C-alpha positions as CSV (number, residue, x, y, z in Angstrom):
1,M,0.0,0.0,0.0
2,K,1.3,3.4,-0.9
3,R,1.6,6.2,1.6
4,V,2.9,9.7,1.3
5,V,5.6,11.1,3.6
6,F,6.2,14.8,3.8
7,I,9.8,15.9,4.3
8,V,10.8,19.4,5.3
9,L,14.3,20.8,5.3
10,A,14.5,23.9,7.5
11,V,17.0,26.7,7.5
12,L,16.7,29.5,10.1
13,M,17.3,33.0,9.0
14,S,17.5,35.9,11.4
15,A,15.5,38.3,9.2
16,A,13.4,38.4,6.0
17,S,11.4,40.8,4.0
18,A,9.0,40.7,1.1
19,Q,9.9,42.8,-1.9
20,M,7.8,44.5,-4.5
21,T,9.3,46.5,-7.3
22,W,7.6,48.4,-10.2
23,T,9.0,48.9,-13.7
24,R,8.2,52.1,-15.7
25,V,7.1,51.0,-19.1
26,T,6.7,54.6,-20.4
27,D,6.8,58.1,-19.0
28,S,4.4,59.4,-21.6
29,A,2.0,57.1,-23.5
30,Q,0.4,58.2,-26.8
31,W,-2.8,59.1,-25.0
32,S,-3.1,62.4,-23.0
33,G,-2.7,62.5,-19.3
34,R,-5.9,61.5,-17.5
35,W,-7.5,60.0,-14.4
36,A,-10.7,58.0,-13.5
37,S,-10.5,56.1,-16.8
38,A,-11.8,52.6,-17.4
39,L,-9.2,49.9,-18.0
40,Q,-10.0,46.3,-19.1
41,V,-8.2,43.3,-20.6
42,F,-10.2,42.1,-23.7
43,H,-9.0,39.7,-26.4
44,D,-5.5,39.6,-24.8
45,T,-5.2,43.3,-25.1
46,M,-5.4,46.2,-22.6
47,W,-8.1,48.8,-23.4
48,L,-8.0,52.3,-21.8
49,I,-11.3,54.1,-22.1
50,G,-12.3,57.7,-21.5
51,G,-11.4,59.5,-18.3
52,D,-10.8,63.1,-17.3
53,S,-7.8,65.1,-18.5
54,C,-8.4,67.8,-15.9
55,L,-9.3,70.2,-18.7
56,L,-12.1,68.2,-20.3
57,T,-13.8,64.8,-20.1
58,L,-12.8,62.2,-22.7
59,N,-14.5,59.6,-24.9
60,N,-11.6,58.2,-26.8
61,V,-10.5,54.6,-26.6
62,W,-6.9,53.2,-26.8
63,Y,-5.4,49.7,-26.8
64,S,-2.0,48.1,-26.3
65,T,-0.5,44.7,-26.0
66,D,2.7,45.8,-24.3
67,G,1.8,49.0,-22.4
68,D,4.4,51.0,-24.3
69,S,2.9,51.3,-27.8
70,W,-0.7,52.5,-27.8
71,I,-3.1,52.7,-30.8
72,C,-6.3,54.9,-30.8
73,A,-9.3,52.7,-31.6
74,T,-11.6,55.7,-31.8
75,V,-11.0,59.4,-31.2
76,C,-14.7,60.0,-30.4
77,A,-16.9,57.1,-29.3
78,P,-20.7,57.5,-29.7
79,W,-21.1,57.6,-25.9
80,P,-20.8,61.0,-24.3
81,P,-17.4,61.9,-22.7
82,R,-17.2,60.5,-19.2
83,S,-15.0,59.5,-16.2
84,G,-15.4,57.5,-13.1
85,M,-17.6,54.9,-14.9
86,G,-18.0,51.2,-14.2
87,S,-16.6,48.8,-16.7
88,F,-16.8,45.0,-17.2
89,V,-15.8,42.3,-19.6
90,H,-18.8,40.0,-20.0
91,D,-20.3,37.8,-22.7
92,D,-17.2,38.5,-24.9
93,R,-17.9,42.3,-24.8
94,I,-16.5,45.3,-23.1
95,W,-19.2,47.2,-21.1
96,L,-19.4,50.7,-19.7
97,A,-22.0,51.7,-17.1
98,G,-22.7,55.3,-15.9
99,G,-19.9,57.7,-15.2
100,F,-19.5,61.5,-14.8
101,Y,-19.7,64.5,-17.1
102,R,-18.5,67.9,-16.2
103,D,-21.2,70.3,-15.1
104,T,-19.3,73.5,-15.8
105,V,-22.2,75.8,-14.6
106,N,-22.2,74.3,-11.1
107,S,-18.6,73.3,-11.0
108,C,-19.1,69.7,-10.3
109,W,-19.4,66.3,-11.9
110,R,-22.8,64.7,-12.5
111,G,-23.7,61.2,-13.5
112,Y,-25.1,59.1,-16.4
113,D,-27.3,56.1,-16.1
114,D,-26.7,54.6,-19.5
115,V,-24.9,51.4,-20.4
116,W,-22.9,50.7,-23.6
117,W,-21.0,47.7,-25.0
118,S,-18.5,46.8,-27.7
119,S,-17.4,43.5,-29.2
120,D,-14.2,45.0,-30.7
121,G,-13.4,48.2,-28.8
122,F,-14.0,50.2,-32.0
123,N,-17.7,50.1,-32.5
124,W,-20.1,50.8,-29.6
125,T,-23.8,50.0,-29.0
126,E,-26.1,51.5,-26.4
127,A,-27.7,48.7,-24.4
128,T,-30.0,51.2,-22.5
129,D,-30.2,55.0,-22.0
130,S,-31.7,54.5,-18.6
131,A,-30.6,51.5,-16.6
132,G,-33.1,51.8,-13.7
133,W,-30.5,52.9,-11.1
134,E,-30.0,56.6,-10.5
135,P,-27.4,58.5,-12.6
136,R,-24.0,58.2,-11.0
137,G,-20.2,58.1,-11.3
138,M,-17.5,57.0,-8.8
139,L,-19.4,53.7,-8.8
140,T,-17.7,50.3,-8.7
141,A,-18.5,47.4,-11.0
142,V,-17.7,43.6,-11.0
143,V,-18.7,40.5,-12.8
144,F,-20.0,38.0,-10.3
145,H,-21.7,34.7,-11.0
146,D,-21.6,35.5,-14.7
147,T,-23.6,38.7,-14.0
148,M,-22.7,42.4,-14.1
149,W,-23.0,44.3,-10.8
150,V,-23.1,48.0,-10.1
151,I,-22.3,49.0,-6.5
152,G,-22.8,52.4,-4.9
153,G,-21.6,55.7,-6.4
154,C,-22.8,59.3,-6.3
155,N,-24.5,61.9,-8.6
156,N,-22.6,65.0,-7.5
157,T,-19.1,65.0,-6.2
158,S,-19.7,68.0,-4.0
159,T,-23.1,67.4,-2.3
160,G,-24.3,63.9,-3.5
161,P,-26.6,62.1,-3.3
162,F,-24.3,59.2,-2.5
163,Y,-25.7,55.6,-2.9
164,N,-25.5,52.3,-1.1
165,D,-27.6,50.3,-3.5
166,V,-26.6,47.2,-5.4
167,W,-27.8,46.3,-8.9
168,K,-27.2,43.4,-11.3
169,S,-27.9,42.5,-14.9
170,A,-27.1,39.6,-17.2
171,D,-27.7,41.5,-20.5
172,G,-26.9,45.2,-19.6
173,D,-30.5,46.3,-20.5
174,S,-32.6,44.9,-17.7
175,W,-31.3,45.7,-14.2
176,V,-32.5,44.2,-10.9
177,C,-32.1,46.0,-7.6
178,V,-30.5,43.4,-5.2
179,T,-30.7,45.8,-2.3
180,D,-31.6,49.5,-2.2
181,S,-29.9,50.0,1.2
182,A,-26.8,47.9,2.0
183,P,-25.6,48.2,5.6
184,W,-22.5,50.1,4.6
185,M,-22.9,53.9,4.4
186,P,-23.6,55.5,1.0
187,R,-20.3,56.1,-0.8
188,G,-18.3,56.7,-4.0
189,G,-14.7,56.2,-5.1
190,H,-14.6,52.8,-3.4
191,A,-13.2,49.6,-5.0
192,A,-14.7,46.2,-5.4
193,V,-13.2,42.8,-6.4
194,V,-14.3,39.2,-6.4
195,L,-12.2,36.8,-4.4
196,R,-13.1,33.2,-3.6
197,D,-16.7,33.5,-4.7
198,T,-17.2,36.7,-2.5
199,I,-17.5,40.4,-3.4
200,W,-15.2,42.5,-1.4
201,L,-15.8,46.3,-1.1
202,V,-12.8,48.4,-0.1
203,C,-13.0,51.8,1.6
204,G,-14.5,54.8,-0.3
205,L,-15.6,58.4,0.1
206,I,-18.5,59.0,2.6
207,Y,-18.6,62.7,2.0
208,P,-17.0,64.7,3.6
209,N,-14.9,61.9,5.0
210,S,-13.0,58.9,3.6
211,S,-13.7,55.4,4.9
212,D,-11.4,52.6,6.0
213,E,-14.1,49.9,6.1
214,I,-13.9,46.6,4.2
215,W,-17.2,44.8,3.6
216,C,-17.9,41.4,2.0
217,S,-20.9,39.6,0.5
218,A,-21.5,36.2,-0.9
219,D,-24.8,37.2,-2.7
220,G,-24.6,41.0,-3.1
221,S,-27.6,41.4,-0.8
222,S,-26.3,40.5,2.7
223,W,-23.1,42.3,3.7
224,T,-20.7,41.8,6.6
225,L,-18.2,44.3,7.9
226,A,-14.9,42.3,7.5
227,G,-12.8,44.9,9.3
228,H,-10.9,48.1,8.9
229,A,-8.0,48.7,6.6
230,P,-4.7,49.0,8.3
231,W,-3.7,51.9,6.0
232,G,-6.6,54.1,7.2
233,P,-9.3,55.9,5.3
234,R,-9.0,56.5,1.5
235,Y,-10.8,56.6,-1.8
236,G,-9.9,56.7,-5.4
237,H,-7.6,53.8,-5.0
238,G,-7.2,50.7,-7.2
239,S,-7.9,47.1,-6.3
240,V,-7.2,44.0,-8.3
241,V,-6.8,40.2,-7.8
242,L,-3.6,38.5,-8.8
243,R,-2.7,34.9,-7.7
244,D,-5.7,34.6,-5.4
245,T,-4.6,37.7,-3.6
246,V,-6.2,41.2,-3.4
247,W,-3.9,44.1,-4.1
248,T,-4.9,47.6,-3.2
249,M,-2.8,50.7,-4.1
250,A,-2.7,54.5,-4.3
251,G,-5.7,56.7,-3.3
252,Y,-6.4,59.8,-1.3
253,D,-7.6,60.6,2.2
254,M,-10.0,63.5,2.5
255,G,-9.3,63.9,6.2
256,T,-5.5,64.4,5.9
257,A,-5.6,65.7,2.3
258,R,-2.9,63.2,1.5
259,F,-2.3,61.2,-1.7
260,F,-0.6,57.7,-1.5
261,N,1.7,55.5,-3.5
262,D,1.7,52.5,-1.2
263,V,0.6,48.9,-2.0
264,W,-1.1,46.4,0.3
265,Y,-2.1,42.8,-0.2
266,S,-4.4,40.2,1.4
267,A,-5.1,36.5,0.7
268,D,-8.4,36.6,2.6
269,G,-9.7,40.2,2.5
270,T,-9.3,40.6,6.3
271,S,-5.6,40.3,7.1
272,W,-3.5,42.8,5.1
273,L,0.3,43.2,4.7
274,L,2.3,46.1,3.3
275,A,4.0,45.2,0.0
276,V,5.7,48.6,-0.5
277,E,5.3,51.8,1.4
278,H,6.5,54.1,-1.4
279,A,6.3,52.6,-4.9
280,E,8.4,54.0,-7.7
281,W,5.4,55.8,-9.2
282,W,4.4,59.1,-7.5
283,D,1.5,59.6,-5.1
284,R,-1.9,59.7,-6.9
285,H,-5.5,58.7,-6.9
286,Y,-7.9,57.4,-9.5
287,P,-5.2,55.5,-11.5
288,A,-6.3,52.8,-13.9
289,V,-5.3,49.4,-12.6
290,V,-5.6,46.0,-14.2
291,V,-4.0,42.5,-14.2
292,Y,-2.6,41.6,-17.6
293,N,-0.3,38.7,-18.5
294,N,0.0,37.8,-14.8
295,T,1.2,41.3,-14.0
296,I,-0.3,44.3,-12.2
297,W,-0.5,47.3,-14.4
298,L,-1.0,50.9,-13.2
299,M,-1.4,54.0,-15.4
300,G,-2.6,57.5,-15.3
301,G,-4.1,59.1,-12.2
302,T,-3.8,62.6,-10.6
303,P,-2.1,64.0,-7.5
304,N,-4.1,67.2,-7.4
305,Y,-7.3,67.1,-9.7
306,Y,-5.5,69.7,-11.9
307,S,-3.1,67.5,-13.9
308,G,-3.4,64.0,-15.2
309,S,-0.6,61.5,-15.8
310,S,0.1,59.4,-18.9
311,D,2.8,57.1,-17.4
312,V,2.5,53.3,-17.4
313,W,4.0,50.9,-14.8
314,N,3.9,47.2,-14.1
315,S,4.8,44.8,-11.4
316,T,4.7,41.1,-10.9
317,G,3.7,41.6,-7.3
318,L,5.9,40.3,-4.5
319,S,9.2,38.9,-5.7
320,G,9.1,36.4,-2.9
321,I,11.1,36.4,0.3
322,E,14.4,38.1,0.3
323,E,16.6,36.7,3.1
324,H,19.1,38.9,4.9
325,P,21.2,37.0,7.5
326,T,22.6,39.3,10.1
327,S,26.3,39.3,11.0
328,G,27.6,36.1,12.6
329,T,27.3,32.5,11.7
330,Q,24.1,31.4,10.0
331,R,22.4,28.8,12.2
332,V,21.1,25.6,10.7
333,T,18.6,23.6,12.7
334,P,18.2,19.8,12.3
335,S,16.0,18.7,9.5
336,A,12.4,18.1,10.6
337,A,10.2,15.3,9.2
338,I,6.4,15.8,8.6
339,V,4.6,12.5,8.6
340,R,1.0,12.3,7.6
341,G,0.8,16.0,6.9
342,V,1.8,17.4,10.3
343,L,4.3,20.3,10.5
344,F,5.9,20.9,13.9
345,V,6.8,24.5,14.4
346,P,9.5,24.9,17.1
347,L,9.9,28.2,19.0
348,A,12.4,30.7,17.5
349,S,14.7,32.5,19.8
350,G,13.0,35.5,21.4
351,V,9.5,34.3,20.4
352,Q,6.9,33.7,23.2
353,R,5.1,30.4,23.1
354,E,1.7,32.1,22.6
355,A,3.1,34.1,19.6
356,S,1.3,33.5,16.3
357,G,3.0,32.6,13.0
358,V,2.1,32.3,9.4
359,L,3.1,30.1,6.5
360,L,4.0,32.0,3.3
361,D,4.4,30.6,-0.2
362,I,7.3,31.6,-2.4
363,S,5.5,34.8,-3.6
364,G,5.1,35.9,0.0
365,R,1.4,35.1,0.1
366,R,-0.1,33.9,3.3
367,V,-1.1,30.2,3.0
368,L,-1.9,29.3,6.6
369,D,-1.9,30.7,10.2
370,L,0.4,28.6,12.4
371,T,0.8,28.0,16.1
372,P,3.8,26.6,17.9
373,G,3.6,22.8,17.9
374,A,1.8,20.6,15.4
375,N,0.0,22.1,12.4
376,D,-1.9,20.3,9.7
377,V,-0.3,20.9,6.3
378,S,-1.5,17.8,4.5
379,R,-3.0,19.8,1.6
380,L,0.3,21.6,0.8
381,S,1.6,21.2,-2.7
382,P,5.4,20.5,-3.0
383,G,7.5,23.6,-3.1
384,V,9.3,26.2,-1.0
385,Y,7.5,27.8,1.9
386,F,8.4,30.2,4.8
387,V,7.3,30.0,8.4
388,R,7.3,33.4,9.9
389,Q,7.1,33.9,13.7
390,E,6.6,37.3,15.1
391,A,9.3,38.3,17.6
392,Q,8.0,39.6,20.9
393,V,11.3,41.2,22.0
394,Q,11.5,44.9,21.1
395,A,13.8,45.7,18.1
396,Q,14.3,42.0,17.4
397,A,13.7,40.9,13.8
398,Q,11.1,38.5,12.7
399,A,12.1,34.8,12.9
400,I,11.9,33.2,9.4
401,R,12.2,29.5,8.7
402,K,12.4,28.4,5.1
403,V,10.9,25.0,4.4
404,I,11.2,22.9,1.3
405,V,8.4,20.4,1.0
406,T,8.6,17.3,-1.2
407,R,6.5,14.2,-1.5
408,R,7.9,10.7,-1.6
409,R,5.7,7.7,-2.2
410,I,6.7,4.6,-0.3
411,Q,5.6,1.2,-1.6
């Protein structure tokens, strides 16, 4: 009878840190500087749609396969110029929902309630001129259970109204109100992603304040407050999912009047880690963010509402765990054997017995919460992992144990 034995080789390092770096693809793309654009991946190509140039609102469409060379698909799409719209890729089409236009008389942005689609990015068709939900921009949009969802938003950036309703549609024409009053406060400028069959709503503007709340829902109707973001209140940020992990970056806090260029990540939507405090791109909010070719792309945005950017950046996310042994001899502990899927975690020096630990994969993503002693890791795939135990002694580095897991079948 065959059985599986897990073997782990452990090397103790005195310190470790996760690294994230960004590469500038271009300082100045062929499209004009802008913010609050829509950005989607469609037919293995990135499509940048509309936005605000800080002088006027746009309705042009650009596409690129490398982020450096961009081609204009249409200078003037048939839909009115807009920014802050929702966008989807659904049913082999790009979709736009709502968005803002500039009300120059009242010096504010006001919303649309129309929905448009395109099967090629060049030619656009109006699905409906009145979707049923109130006109709005600063909304967020996701595809969930093969259905398009519109979540929150506002109809006037200065005074509102702001919304906390949720709508869905399978065809872009007929929209159903899932809830007209979700438990989270009405807001705009929030982000939403789908992770593990759950919608996650991240922060937002609850005028005149920013929010640090993170909410989740398995059906779009019932929502649970998952926690508060460790980075504090903000809106106009970007959130995407890469490698089963949520990545949130950039944004603005109304209370402190501060723009950000940090990046945070979470594998479960509740426990967040800082990937980089100051990315190579400058502070901004309302950048366009997307995952393309297993890479996070960020482009455009504004640091002041008066000037838009046309730079393009990308990152593969965390580059894994970079180990930095301190001075002195590197200590090697005896090899540990895991039989029948049980990992024994010994105490690292300076770590209290009740201290928690986490198991990270090679990309730095949290795989499992650990406790000193026996831990069930029977479902681990072979590979390199890291056990991180938090030091409880002030100024002492985190204890990191690298583990290499292999499987060997015994006859």
